[in-house]
mmCIF file as Biopython writes it, N, C-alpha, C and O atoms, coordinates in Angstrom:
data_model
#
loop_
_atom_site.group_PDB
_atom_site.id
_atom_site.type_symbol
_atom_site.label_atom_id
_atom_site.label_alt_id
_atom_site.label_comp_id
_atom_site.label_asym_id
_atom_site.label_entity_id
_atom_site.label_seq_id
_atom_site.pdbx_PDB_ins_code
_atom_site.Cartn_x
_atom_site.Cartn_y
_atom_site.Cartn_z
_atom_site.occupancy
_atom_site.B_iso_or_equiv
_atom_site.auth_seq_id
_atom_site.auth_asym_id
_atom_site.pdbx_PDB_model_num
ATOM 1   N N  . TYR A ? 1  ? 114.263 98.885  91.548  1.0 0.0 1  A 1 
ATOM 2   C CA . TYR A ? 1  ? 112.919 98.825  91.371  1.0 0.0 1  A 1 
ATOM 3   C C  . TYR A ? 1  ? 112.706 99.184  89.812  1.0 0.0 1  A 1 
ATOM 4   O O  . TYR A ? 1  ? 113.221 100.150 89.249  1.0 0.0 1  A 1 
ATOM 5   N N  . ILE A ? 2  ? 111.867 98.245  89.228  1.0 0.0 2  A 1 
ATOM 6   C CA . ILE A ? 2  ? 111.481 98.555  87.862  1.0 0.0 2  A 1 
ATOM 7   C C  . ILE A ? 2  ? 110.060 98.954  87.624  1.0 0.0 2  A 1 
ATOM 8   O O  . ILE A ? 2  ? 109.142 98.217  87.985  1.0 0.0 2  A 1 
ATOM 9   N N  . GLY A ? 3  ? 109.839 100.146 87.002  1.0 0.0 3  A 1 
ATOM 10  C CA . GLY A ? 3  ? 108.521 100.547 86.759  1.0 0.0 3  A 1 
ATOM 11  C C  . GLY A ? 3  ? 108.179 100.578 85.310  1.0 0.0 3  A 1 
ATOM 12  O O  . GLY A ? 3  ? 108.963 101.027 84.474  1.0 0.0 3  A 1 
ATOM 13  N N  . ILE A ? 4  ? 106.953 100.078 85.003  1.0 0.0 4  A 1 
ATOM 14  C CA . ILE A ? 4  ? 106.545 99.938  83.546  1.0 0.0 4  A 1 
ATOM 15  C C  . ILE A ? 4  ? 105.275 100.663 83.370  1.0 0.0 4  A 1 
ATOM 16  O O  . ILE A ? 4  ? 104.302 100.423 84.085  1.0 0.0 4  A 1 
ATOM 17  N N  . THR A ? 5  ? 105.265 101.574 82.401  1.0 0.0 5  A 1 
ATOM 18  C CA . THR A ? 5  ? 104.052 102.256 81.914  1.0 0.0 5  A 1 
ATOM 19  C C  . THR A ? 5  ? 103.817 101.912 80.518  1.0 0.0 5  A 1 
ATOM 20  O O  . THR A ? 5  ? 104.597 101.151 79.944  1.0 0.0 5  A 1 
ATOM 21  N N  . GLY A ? 6  ? 102.756 102.435 79.894  1.0 0.0 6  A 1 
ATOM 22  C CA . GLY A ? 6  ? 102.530 102.212 78.501  1.0 0.0 6  A 1 
ATOM 23  C C  . GLY A ? 6  ? 103.497 102.726 77.564  1.0 0.0 6  A 1 
ATOM 24  O O  . GLY A ? 6  ? 103.608 102.252 76.433  1.0 0.0 6  A 1 
ATOM 25  N N  . ASP A ? 7  ? 104.265 103.766 78.033  1.0 0.0 7  A 1 
ATOM 26  C CA . ASP A ? 7  ? 105.219 104.492 77.171  1.0 0.0 7  A 1 
ATOM 27  C C  . ASP A ? 7  ? 106.636 104.206 77.458  1.0 0.0 7  A 1 
ATOM 28  O O  . ASP A ? 7  ? 107.451 104.394 76.555  1.0 0.0 7  A 1 
ATOM 29  N N  . LEU A ? 8  ? 107.039 103.763 78.639  1.0 0.0 8  A 1 
ATOM 30  C CA . LEU A ? 8  ? 108.465 103.504 78.952  1.0 0.0 8  A 1 
ATOM 31  C C  . LEU A ? 8  ? 108.607 102.515 80.117  1.0 0.0 8  A 1 
ATOM 32  O O  . LEU A ? 8  ? 107.681 102.191 80.861  1.0 0.0 8  A 1 
ATOM 33  N N  . ILE A ? 9  ? 109.908 102.058 80.193  1.0 0.0 9  A 1 
ATOM 34  C CA . ILE A ? 9  ? 110.278 101.170 81.298  1.0 0.0 9  A 1 
ATOM 35  C C  . ILE A ? 9  ? 111.495 101.845 81.973  1.0 0.0 9  A 1 
ATOM 36  O O  . ILE A ? 9  ? 112.512 102.155 81.352  1.0 0.0 9  A 1 
ATOM 37  N N  . THR A ? 10 ? 111.305 102.050 83.312  1.0 0.0 10 A 1 
ATOM 38  C CA . THR A ? 10 ? 112.377 102.742 83.997  1.0 0.0 10 A 1 
ATOM 39  C C  . THR A ? 10 ? 112.876 101.833 85.207  1.0 0.0 10 A 1 
ATOM 40  O O  . THR A ? 10 ? 112.061 101.250 85.922  1.0 0.0 10 A 1 
ATOM 41  N N  . GLY A ? 11 ? 114.238 101.737 85.404  1.0 0.0 11 A 1 
ATOM 42  C CA . GLY A ? 11 ? 114.796 101.164 86.440  1.0 0.0 11 A 1 
ATOM 43  C C  . GLY A ? 11 ? 115.445 102.056 87.420  1.0 0.0 11 A 1 
ATOM 44  O O  . GLY A ? 11 ? 116.242 102.898 87.006  1.0 0.0 11 A 1 
ATOM 45  N N  . VAL A ? 12 ? 115.186 101.957 88.668  1.0 0.0 12 A 1 
ATOM 46  C CA . VAL A ? 12 ? 115.840 102.844 89.737  1.0 0.0 12 A 1 
ATOM 47  C C  . VAL A ? 12 ? 116.522 101.866 90.775  1.0 0.0 12 A 1 
ATOM 48  O O  . VAL A ? 12 ? 115.899 100.962 91.331  1.0 0.0 12 A 1 
ATOM 49  N N  . TRP A ? 13 ? 117.829 102.127 90.977  1.0 0.0 13 A 1 
ATOM 50  C CA . TRP A ? 13 ? 118.646 101.383 91.822  1.0 0.0 13 A 1 
ATOM 51  C C  . TRP A ? 13 ? 119.166 102.269 92.843  1.0 0.0 13 A 1 
ATOM 52  O O  . TRP A ? 13 ? 119.714 103.326 92.530  1.0 0.0 13 A 1 
ATOM 53  N N  . VAL A ? 14 ? 119.012 101.863 94.168  1.0 0.0 14 A 1 
ATOM 54  C CA . VAL A ? 14 ? 119.557 102.726 95.207  1.0 0.0 14 A 1 
ATOM 55  C C  . VAL A ? 14 ? 120.485 101.807 96.121  1.0 0.0 14 A 1 
ATOM 56  O O  . VAL A ? 14 ? 120.058 100.851 96.769  1.0 0.0 14 A 1 
ATOM 57  N N  . GLY A ? 15 ? 121.749 102.205 96.088  1.0 0.0 15 A 1 
ATOM 58  C CA . GLY A ? 15 ? 122.732 101.351 96.779  1.0 0.0 15 A 1 
ATOM 59  C C  . GLY A ? 15 ? 124.091 101.936 96.665  1.0 0.0 15 A 1 
ATOM 60  O O  . GLY A ? 15 ? 124.193 103.156 96.536  1.0 0.0 15 A 1 
ATOM 61  N N  . ALA A ? 16 ? 125.220 101.123 96.704  1.0 0.0 16 A 1 
ATOM 62  C CA . ALA A ? 16 ? 126.457 101.499 96.681  1.0 0.0 16 A 1 
ATOM 63  C C  . ALA A ? 16 ? 127.337 100.474 96.062  1.0 0.0 16 A 1 
ATOM 64  O O  . ALA A ? 16 ? 127.039 99.282  96.133  1.0 0.0 16 A 1 
ATOM 65  N N  . ASP A ? 17 ? 128.400 100.887 95.462  1.0 0.0 17 A 1 
ATOM 66  C CA . ASP A ? 17 ? 129.429 99.878  94.861  1.0 0.0 17 A 1 
ATOM 67  C C  . ASP A ? 17 ? 130.220 99.278  96.064  1.0 0.0 17 A 1 
ATOM 68  O O  . ASP A ? 17 ? 130.678 98.138  95.975  1.0 0.0 17 A 1 
ATOM 69  N N  . ASP A ? 18 ? 130.362 99.923  97.025  1.0 0.0 18 A 1 
ATOM 70  C CA . ASP A ? 18 ? 131.097 99.412  98.343  1.0 0.0 18 A 1 
ATOM 71  C C  . ASP A ? 18 ? 130.192 98.544  99.092  1.0 0.0 18 A 1 
ATOM 72  O O  . ASP A ? 18 ? 129.158 99.015  99.565  1.0 0.0 18 A 1 
ATOM 73  N N  . HIS A ? 19 ? 130.503 97.294  99.240  1.0 0.0 19 A 1 
ATOM 74  C CA . HIS A ? 19 ? 129.735 96.364  100.047 1.0 0.0 19 A 1 
ATOM 75  C C  . HIS A ? 19 ? 129.688 96.590  101.481 1.0 0.0 19 A 1 
ATOM 76  O O  . HIS A ? 19 ? 128.904 95.958  102.190 1.0 0.0 19 A 1 
ATOM 77  N N  . LYS A ? 20 ? 130.538 97.514  101.971 1.0 0.0 20 A 1 
ATOM 78  C CA . LYS A ? 20 ? 130.533 97.972  103.316 1.0 0.0 20 A 1 
ATOM 79  C C  . LYS A ? 20 ? 129.401 98.996  103.637 1.0 0.0 20 A 1 
ATOM 80  O O  . LYS A ? 20 ? 129.043 99.228  104.792 1.0 0.0 20 A 1 
ATOM 81  N N  . VAL A ? 21 ? 128.880 99.571  102.577 1.0 0.0 21 A 1 
ATOM 82  C CA . VAL A ? 21 ? 127.808 100.562 102.874 1.0 0.0 21 A 1 
ATOM 83  C C  . VAL A ? 21 ? 126.520 99.812  103.233 1.0 0.0 21 A 1 
ATOM 84  O O  . VAL A ? 21 ? 126.140 98.894  102.505 1.0 0.0 21 A 1 
ATOM 85  N N  . ARG A ? 22 ? 125.900 100.133 104.222 1.0 0.0 22 A 1 
ATOM 86  C CA . ARG A ? 22 ? 124.661 99.565  104.773 1.0 0.0 22 A 1 
ATOM 87  C C  . ARG A ? 22 ? 123.563 100.526 105.063 1.0 0.0 22 A 1 
ATOM 88  O O  . ARG A ? 22 ? 123.826 101.645 105.504 1.0 0.0 22 A 1 
ATOM 89  N N  . PHE A ? 23 ? 122.306 100.126 104.828 1.0 0.0 23 A 1 
ATOM 90  C CA . PHE A ? 23 ? 121.268 100.928 105.365 1.0 0.0 23 A 1 
ATOM 91  C C  . PHE A ? 23 ? 121.089 100.700 106.904 1.0 0.0 23 A 1 
ATOM 92  O O  . PHE A ? 23 ? 121.501 99.699  107.489 1.0 0.0 23 A 1 
ATOM 93  N N  . ARG A ? 24 ? 120.447 101.710 107.472 1.0 0.0 24 A 1 
ATOM 94  C CA . ARG A ? 24 ? 120.283 101.584 108.912 1.0 0.0 24 A 1 
ATOM 95  C C  . ARG A ? 24 ? 119.465 100.378 109.337 1.0 0.0 24 A 1 
ATOM 96  O O  . ARG A ? 24 ? 119.711 99.816  110.404 1.0 0.0 24 A 1 
ATOM 97  N N  . THR A ? 25 ? 118.444 99.943  108.483 1.0 0.0 25 A 1 
ATOM 98  C CA . THR A ? 25 ? 117.727 98.734  108.704 1.0 0.0 25 A 1 
ATOM 99  C C  . THR A ? 25 ? 117.492 98.041  107.459 1.0 0.0 25 A 1 
ATOM 100 O O  . THR A ? 25 ? 117.637 98.713  106.438 1.0 0.0 25 A 1 
ATOM 101 N N  . PRO A ? 26 ? 117.158 96.832  107.340 1.0 0.0 26 A 1 
ATOM 102 C CA . PRO A ? 26 ? 116.795 96.203  106.135 1.0 0.0 26 A 1 
ATOM 103 C C  . PRO A ? 26 ? 115.560 96.815  105.472 1.0 0.0 26 A 1 
ATOM 104 O O  . PRO A ? 26 ? 115.464 96.916  104.249 1.0 0.0 26 A 1 
ATOM 105 N N  . GLN A ? 27 ? 114.617 97.221  106.332 1.0 0.0 27 A 1 
ATOM 106 C CA . GLN A ? 27 ? 113.396 97.824  105.876 1.0 0.0 27 A 1 
ATOM 107 C C  . GLN A ? 27 ? 113.617 99.100  105.139 1.0 0.0 27 A 1 
ATOM 108 O O  . GLN A ? 27 ? 112.925 99.331  104.147 1.0 0.0 27 A 1 
ATOM 109 N N  . VAL A ? 28 ? 114.562 99.986  105.553 1.0 0.0 28 A 1 
ATOM 110 C CA . VAL A ? 28 ? 114.971 101.185 104.946 1.0 0.0 28 A 1 
ATOM 111 C C  . VAL A ? 28 ? 115.569 100.919 103.616 1.0 0.0 28 A 1 
ATOM 112 O O  . VAL A ? 28 ? 115.476 101.783 102.744 1.0 0.0 28 A 1 
ATOM 113 N N  . GLY A ? 29 ? 116.181 99.786  103.384 1.0 0.0 29 A 1 
ATOM 114 C CA . GLY A ? 29 ? 116.922 99.522  102.182 1.0 0.0 29 A 1 
ATOM 115 C C  . GLY A ? 29 ? 116.035 98.838  101.174 1.0 0.0 29 A 1 
ATOM 116 O O  . GLY A ? 29 ? 116.448 98.666  100.027 1.0 0.0 29 A 1 
ATOM 117 N N  . GLU A ? 30 ? 114.854 98.446  101.539 1.0 0.0 30 A 1 
ATOM 118 C CA . GLU A ? 30 ? 113.938 97.769  100.504 1.0 0.0 30 A 1 
ATOM 119 C C  . GLU A ? 30 ? 113.580 98.734  99.398  1.0 0.0 30 A 1 
ATOM 120 O O  . GLU A ? 30 ? 113.459 99.935  99.640  1.0 0.0 30 A 1 
ATOM 121 N N  . ALA A ? 31 ? 113.419 98.260  98.260  1.0 0.0 31 A 1 
ATOM 122 C CA . ALA A ? 31 ? 113.100 99.016  97.082  1.0 0.0 31 A 1 
ATOM 123 C C  . ALA A ? 31 ? 111.745 99.799  97.281  1.0 0.0 31 A 1 
ATOM 124 O O  . ALA A ? 31 ? 111.603 100.900 96.748  1.0 0.0 31 A 1 
ATOM 125 N N  . SER A ? 32 ? 110.804 99.264  98.006  1.0 0.0 32 A 1 
ATOM 126 C CA . SER A ? 32 ? 109.584 99.964  98.329  1.0 0.0 32 A 1 
ATOM 127 C C  . SER A ? 32 ? 109.726 101.245 99.181  1.0 0.0 32 A 1 
ATOM 128 O O  . SER A ? 32 ? 108.897 102.154 99.156  1.0 0.0 32 A 1 
ATOM 129 N N  . GLN A ? 33 ? 110.834 101.243 99.930  1.0 0.0 33 A 1 
ATOM 130 C CA . GLN A ? 33 ? 111.095 102.423 100.699 1.0 0.0 33 A 1 
ATOM 131 C C  . GLN A ? 33 ? 112.073 103.353 100.160 1.0 0.0 33 A 1 
ATOM 132 O O  . GLN A ? 33 ? 112.143 104.483 100.642 1.0 0.0 33 A 1 
ATOM 133 N N  . THR A ? 34 ? 112.893 102.967 99.139  1.0 0.0 34 A 1 
ATOM 134 C CA . THR A ? 34 ? 113.925 103.862 98.655  1.0 0.0 34 A 1 
ATOM 135 C C  . THR A ? 34 ? 113.713 104.128 97.141  1.0 0.0 34 A 1 
ATOM 136 O O  . THR A ? 34 ? 113.499 105.264 96.715  1.0 0.0 34 A 1 
ATOM 137 N N  . ALA A ? 35 ? 113.777 103.113 96.406  1.0 0.0 35 A 1 
ATOM 138 C CA . ALA A ? 35 ? 113.695 103.324 94.910  1.0 0.0 35 A 1 
ATOM 139 C C  . ALA A ? 35 ? 112.247 103.722 94.383  1.0 0.0 35 A 1 
ATOM 140 O O  . ALA A ? 35 ? 112.094 104.579 93.514  1.0 0.0 35 A 1 
ATOM 141 N N  . LEU A ? 36 ? 111.293 103.096 94.922  1.0 0.0 36 A 1 
ATOM 142 C CA . LEU A ? 36 ? 109.932 103.383 94.589  1.0 0.0 36 A 1 
ATOM 143 C C  . LEU A ? 36 ? 109.519 104.833 94.711  1.0 0.0 36 A 1 
ATOM 144 O O  . LEU A ? 36 ? 108.966 105.408 93.773  1.0 0.0 36 A 1 
ATOM 145 N N  . PRO A ? 37 ? 109.773 105.403 95.816  1.0 0.0 37 A 1 
ATOM 146 C CA . PRO A ? 37 ? 109.497 106.925 95.918  1.0 0.0 37 A 1 
ATOM 147 C C  . PRO A ? 37 ? 110.169 107.648 94.847  1.0 0.0 37 A 1 
ATOM 148 O O  . PRO A ? 37 ? 109.553 108.516 94.229  1.0 0.0 37 A 1 
ATOM 149 N N  . LEU A ? 38 ? 111.418 107.357 94.564  1.0 0.0 38 A 1 
ATOM 150 C CA . LEU A ? 38 ? 112.143 108.160 93.483  1.0 0.0 38 A 1 
ATOM 151 C C  . LEU A ? 38 ? 111.483 107.935 92.202  1.0 0.0 38 A 1 
ATOM 152 O O  . LEU A ? 38 ? 111.363 108.880 91.423  1.0 0.0 38 A 1 
ATOM 153 N N  . PHE A ? 39 ? 111.020 106.716 91.895  1.0 0.0 39 A 1 
ATOM 154 C CA . PHE A ? 39 ? 110.422 106.423 90.693  1.0 0.0 39 A 1 
ATOM 155 C C  . PHE A ? 39 ? 109.117 107.311 90.532  1.0 0.0 39 A 1 
ATOM 156 O O  . PHE A ? 39 ? 108.824 107.881 89.482  1.0 0.0 39 A 1 
ATOM 157 N N  . GLY A ? 40 ? 108.409 107.357 91.638  1.0 0.0 40 A 1 
ATOM 158 C CA . GLY A ? 40 ? 107.142 108.204 91.708  1.0 0.0 40 A 1 
ATOM 159 C C  . GLY A ? 40 ? 107.419 109.679 91.306  1.0 0.0 40 A 1 
ATOM 160 O O  . GLY A ? 40 ? 106.737 110.281 90.477  1.0 0.0 40 A 1 
ATOM 161 N N  . ILE A ? 41 ? 108.498 110.216 91.977  1.0 0.0 41 A 1 
ATOM 162 C CA . ILE A ? 41 ? 108.948 111.568 91.671  1.0 0.0 41 A 1 
ATOM 163 C C  . ILE A ? 41 ? 109.249 111.788 90.217  1.0 0.0 41 A 1 
ATOM 164 O O  . ILE A ? 41 ? 108.794 112.729 89.568  1.0 0.0 41 A 1 
ATOM 165 N N  . TYR A ? 42 ? 110.098 110.797 89.718  1.0 0.0 42 A 1 
ATOM 166 C CA . TYR A ? 42 ? 110.533 110.901 88.340  1.0 0.0 42 A 1 
ATOM 167 C C  . TYR A ? 42 ? 109.217 110.878 87.415  1.0 0.0 42 A 1 
ATOM 168 O O  . TYR A ? 42 ? 109.050 111.742 86.554  1.0 0.0 42 A 1 
ATOM 169 N N  . MET A ? 43 ? 108.323 109.880 87.629  1.0 0.0 43 A 1 
ATOM 170 C CA . MET A ? 43 ? 107.233 109.814 86.706  1.0 0.0 43 A 1 
ATOM 171 C C  . MET A ? 43 ? 106.292 111.092 86.831  1.0 0.0 43 A 1 
ATOM 172 O O  . MET A ? 43 ? 105.773 111.546 85.811  1.0 0.0 43 A 1 
ATOM 173 N N  . GLU A ? 44 ? 106.088 111.627 87.969  1.0 0.0 44 A 1 
ATOM 174 C CA . GLU A ? 44 ? 105.339 112.821 88.190  1.0 0.0 44 A 1 
ATOM 175 C C  . GLU A ? 44 ? 105.935 113.986 87.321  1.0 0.0 44 A 1 
ATOM 176 O O  . GLU A ? 44 ? 105.208 114.752 86.688  1.0 0.0 44 A 1 
ATOM 177 N N  . SER A ? 45 ? 107.307 114.072 87.332  1.0 0.0 45 A 1 
ATOM 178 C CA . SER A ? 45 ? 107.996 115.090 86.548  1.0 0.0 45 A 1 
ATOM 179 C C  . SER A ? 45 ? 107.872 114.952 85.064  1.0 0.0 45 A 1 
ATOM 180 O O  . SER A ? 45 ? 107.847 115.939 84.328  1.0 0.0 45 A 1 
ATOM 181 N N  . LEU A ? 46 ? 107.787 113.623 84.596  1.0 0.0 46 A 1 
ATOM 182 C CA . LEU A ? 46 ? 107.585 113.328 83.199  1.0 0.0 46 A 1 
ATOM 183 C C  . LEU A ? 46 ? 106.134 113.621 82.817  1.0 0.0 46 A 1 
ATOM 184 O O  . LEU A ? 46 ? 105.887 114.076 81.700  1.0 0.0 46 A 1 
ATOM 185 N N  . TYR A ? 47 ? 105.162 113.374 83.708  1.0 0.0 47 A 1 
ATOM 186 C CA . TYR A ? 47 ? 103.863 113.559 83.312  1.0 0.0 47 A 1 
ATOM 187 C C  . TYR A ? 47 ? 103.498 115.018 83.341  1.0 0.0 47 A 1 
ATOM 188 O O  . TYR A ? 47 ? 102.580 115.423 82.627  1.0 0.0 47 A 1 
ATOM 189 N N  . ASN A ? 48 ? 104.164 115.820 84.123  1.0 0.0 48 A 1 
ATOM 190 C CA . ASN A ? 48 ? 103.958 117.229 84.207  1.0 0.0 48 A 1 
ATOM 191 C C  . ASN A ? 48 ? 104.690 117.994 83.148  1.0 0.0 48 A 1 
ATOM 192 O O  . ASN A ? 48 ? 104.416 119.183 82.987  1.0 0.0 48 A 1 
ATOM 193 N N  . ASP A ? 49 ? 105.586 117.416 82.426  1.0 0.0 49 A 1 
ATOM 194 C CA . ASP A ? 49 ? 106.277 118.080 81.342  1.0 0.0 49 A 1 
ATOM 195 C C  . ASP A ? 49 ? 105.479 117.785 80.048  1.0 0.0 49 A 1 
ATOM 196 O O  . ASP A ? 49 ? 105.680 116.722 79.460  1.0 0.0 49 A 1 
ATOM 197 N N  . LYS A ? 50 ? 104.651 118.615 79.616  1.0 0.0 50 A 1 
ATOM 198 C CA . LYS A ? 50 ? 103.788 118.414 78.535  1.0 0.0 50 A 1 
ATOM 199 C C  . LYS A ? 50 ? 104.555 118.324 77.225  1.0 0.0 50 A 1 
ATOM 200 O O  . LYS A ? 50 ? 103.993 117.744 76.296  1.0 0.0 50 A 1 
ATOM 201 N N  . SER A ? 51 ? 105.780 118.831 77.035  1.0 0.0 51 A 1 
ATOM 202 C CA . SER A ? 51 ? 106.505 118.733 75.935  1.0 0.0 51 A 1 
ATOM 203 C C  . SER A ? 51 ? 106.982 117.335 75.573  1.0 0.0 51 A 1 
ATOM 204 O O  . SER A ? 51 ? 107.318 117.080 74.416  1.0 0.0 51 A 1 
ATOM 205 N N  . LEU A ? 52 ? 107.016 116.428 76.539  1.0 0.0 52 A 1 
ATOM 206 C CA . LEU A ? 52 ? 107.371 115.134 76.311  1.0 0.0 52 A 1 
ATOM 207 C C  . LEU A ? 52 ? 106.261 114.145 75.811  1.0 0.0 52 A 1 
ATOM 208 O O  . LEU A ? 52 ? 106.531 113.023 75.381  1.0 0.0 52 A 1 
ATOM 209 N N  . ASN A ? 53 ? 105.020 114.640 75.901  1.0 0.0 53 A 1 
ATOM 210 C CA . ASN A ? 53 ? 103.900 113.920 75.319  1.0 0.0 53 A 1 
ATOM 211 C C  . ASN A ? 53 ? 103.752 112.555 75.901  1.0 0.0 53 A 1 
ATOM 212 O O  . ASN A ? 53 ? 103.293 111.662 75.189  1.0 0.0 53 A 1 
ATOM 213 N N  . ILE A ? 54 ? 104.097 112.317 77.126  1.0 0.0 54 A 1 
ATOM 214 C CA . ILE A ? 54 ? 103.944 111.106 77.921  1.0 0.0 54 A 1 
ATOM 215 C C  . ILE A ? 54 ? 102.660 111.161 78.705  1.0 0.0 54 A 1 
ATOM 216 O O  . ILE A ? 54 ? 102.553 112.046 79.554  1.0 0.0 54 A 1 
ATOM 217 N N  . LYS A ? 55 ? 101.700 110.333 78.517  1.0 0.0 55 A 1 
ATOM 218 C CA . LYS A ? 55 ? 100.373 110.446 79.078  1.0 0.0 55 A 1 
ATOM 219 C C  . LYS A ? 55 ? 100.082 109.248 80.031  1.0 0.0 55 A 1 
ATOM 220 O O  . LYS A ? 55 ? 100.523 108.128 79.772  1.0 0.0 55 A 1 
ATOM 221 N N  . GLN A ? 56 ? 99.346  109.498 81.114  1.0 0.0 56 A 1 
ATOM 222 C CA . GLN A ? 56 ? 98.982  108.414 81.980  1.0 0.0 56 A 1 
ATOM 223 C C  . GLN A ? 56 ? 97.742  107.718 81.298  1.0 0.0 56 A 1 
ATOM 224 O O  . GLN A ? 56 ? 96.951  108.292 80.550  1.0 0.0 56 A 1 
ATOM 225 N N  . GLY A ? 57 ? 97.696  106.399 81.670  1.0 0.0 57 A 1 
ATOM 226 C CA . GLY A ? 57 ? 96.586  105.714 80.983  1.0 0.0 57 A 1 
ATOM 227 C C  . GLY A ? 57 ? 96.835  104.190 81.066  1.0 0.0 57 A 1 
ATOM 228 O O  . GLY A ? 57 ? 97.834  103.680 81.572  1.0 0.0 57 A 1 
ATOM 229 N N  . ARG A ? 58 ? 95.790  103.525 80.498  1.0 0.0 58 A 1 
ATOM 230 C CA . ARG A ? 58 ? 95.905  102.034 80.468  1.0 0.0 58 A 1 
ATOM 231 C C  . ARG A ? 58 ? 96.941  101.504 79.427  1.0 0.0 58 A 1 
ATOM 232 O O  . ARG A ? 58 ? 97.344  102.169 78.472  1.0 0.0 58 A 1 
ATOM 233 N N  . PHE A ? 59 ? 97.307  100.287 79.710  1.0 0.0 59 A 1 
ATOM 234 C CA . PHE A ? 59 ? 98.200  99.633  78.658  1.0 0.0 59 A 1 
ATOM 235 C C  . PHE A ? 59 ? 97.373  99.437  77.385  1.0 0.0 59 A 1 
ATOM 236 O O  . PHE A ? 59 ? 96.174  99.193  77.524  1.0 0.0 59 A 1 
ATOM 237 N N  . PRO A ? 60 ? 97.867  99.517  76.227  1.0 0.0 60 A 1 
ATOM 238 C CA . PRO A ? 60 ? 97.101  99.233  75.034  1.0 0.0 60 A 1 
ATOM 239 C C  . PRO A ? 60 ? 96.685  97.780  75.041  1.0 0.0 60 A 1 
ATOM 240 O O  . PRO A ? 60 ? 97.395  96.923  75.569  1.0 0.0 60 A 1 
ATOM 241 N N  . GLU A ? 61 ? 95.535  97.503  74.456  1.0 0.0 61 A 1 
ATOM 242 C CA . GLU A ? 61 ? 95.051  96.111  74.305  1.0 0.0 61 A 1 
ATOM 243 C C  . GLU A ? 61 ? 95.918  95.474  73.433  1.0 0.0 61 A 1 
ATOM 244 O O  . GLU A ? 61 ? 96.361  96.113  72.478  1.0 0.0 61 A 1 
ATOM 245 N N  . PRO A ? 62 ? 96.280  94.133  73.634  1.0 0.0 62 A 1 
ATOM 246 C CA . PRO A ? 62 ? 97.126  93.374  72.706  1.0 0.0 62 A 1 
ATOM 247 C C  . PRO A ? 62 ? 96.390  93.241  71.371  1.0 0.0 62 A 1 
ATOM 248 O O  . PRO A ? 62 ? 95.162  93.198  71.295  1.0 0.0 62 A 1 
ATOM 249 N N  . ASN A ? 63 ? 97.237  93.179  70.302  1.0 0.0 63 A 1 
ATOM 250 C CA . ASN A ? 63 ? 96.557  93.080  68.989  1.0 0.0 63 A 1 
ATOM 251 C C  . ASN A ? 63 ? 96.596  91.541  68.424  1.0 0.0 63 A 1 
ATOM 252 O O  . ASN A ? 63 ? 96.462  91.245  67.236  1.0 0.0 63 A 1 
ATOM 253 N N  . ILE A ? 64 ? 96.798  90.653  69.459  1.0 0.0 64 A 1 
ATOM 254 C CA . ILE A ? 64 ? 96.645  89.189  69.094  1.0 0.0 64 A 1 
ATOM 255 C C  . ILE A ? 64 ? 95.711  88.739  70.243  1.0 0.0 64 A 1 
ATOM 256 O O  . ILE A ? 64 ? 95.483  89.372  71.274  1.0 0.0 64 A 1 
ATOM 257 N N  . LYS A ? 65 ? 95.230  87.580  69.899  1.0 0.0 65 A 1 
ATOM 258 C CA . LYS A ? 65 ? 94.279  86.936  70.808  1.0 0.0 65 A 1 
ATOM 259 C C  . LYS A ? 65 ? 94.983  86.315  71.976  1.0 0.0 65 A 1 
ATOM 260 O O  . LYS A ? 65 ? 95.906  85.527  71.772  1.0 0.0 65 A 1 
ATOM 261 N N  . VAL A ? 66 ? 94.598  86.627  73.189  1.0 0.0 66 A 1 
ATOM 262 C CA . VAL A ? 66 ? 95.190  86.073  74.413  1.0 0.0 66 A 1 
ATOM 263 C C  . VAL A ? 66 ? 94.263  85.185  75.115  1.0 0.0 66 A 1 
ATOM 264 O O  . VAL A ? 66 ? 93.154  85.592  75.461  1.0 0.0 66 A 1 
ATOM 265 N N  . ASN A ? 67 ? 94.677  83.952  75.350  1.0 0.0 67 A 1 
ATOM 266 C CA . ASN A ? 67 ? 93.764  83.097  75.968  1.0 0.0 67 A 1 
ATOM 267 C C  . ASN A ? 67 ? 93.748  83.288  77.554  1.0 0.0 67 A 1 
ATOM 268 O O  . ASN A ? 67 ? 94.775  83.335  78.230  1.0 0.0 67 A 1 
ATOM 269 N N  . LYS A ? 68 ? 92.513  83.387  78.038  1.0 0.0 68 A 1 
ATOM 270 C CA . LYS A ? 68 ? 92.337  83.633  79.496  1.0 0.0 68 A 1 
ATOM 271 C C  . LYS A ? 68 ? 92.338  82.376  80.244  1.0 0.0 68 A 1 
ATOM 272 O O  . LYS A ? 68 ? 92.203  82.386  81.468  1.0 0.0 68 A 1 
#
């Protein structure tokens, strides 16, 4: 799973180097069920640590003209 915020990009991978390792079901192994919750916990801890100065918010507006 790749999560992008205005301040950083984070990748979370859940798996194993051994191809014999399997999840109980394919649904359990999906990134939305495994890596995404870990990303959420990670981001909450970053936002709660005020010494890091990472803030929630919108992405900055582009400084170039973007055709819509």
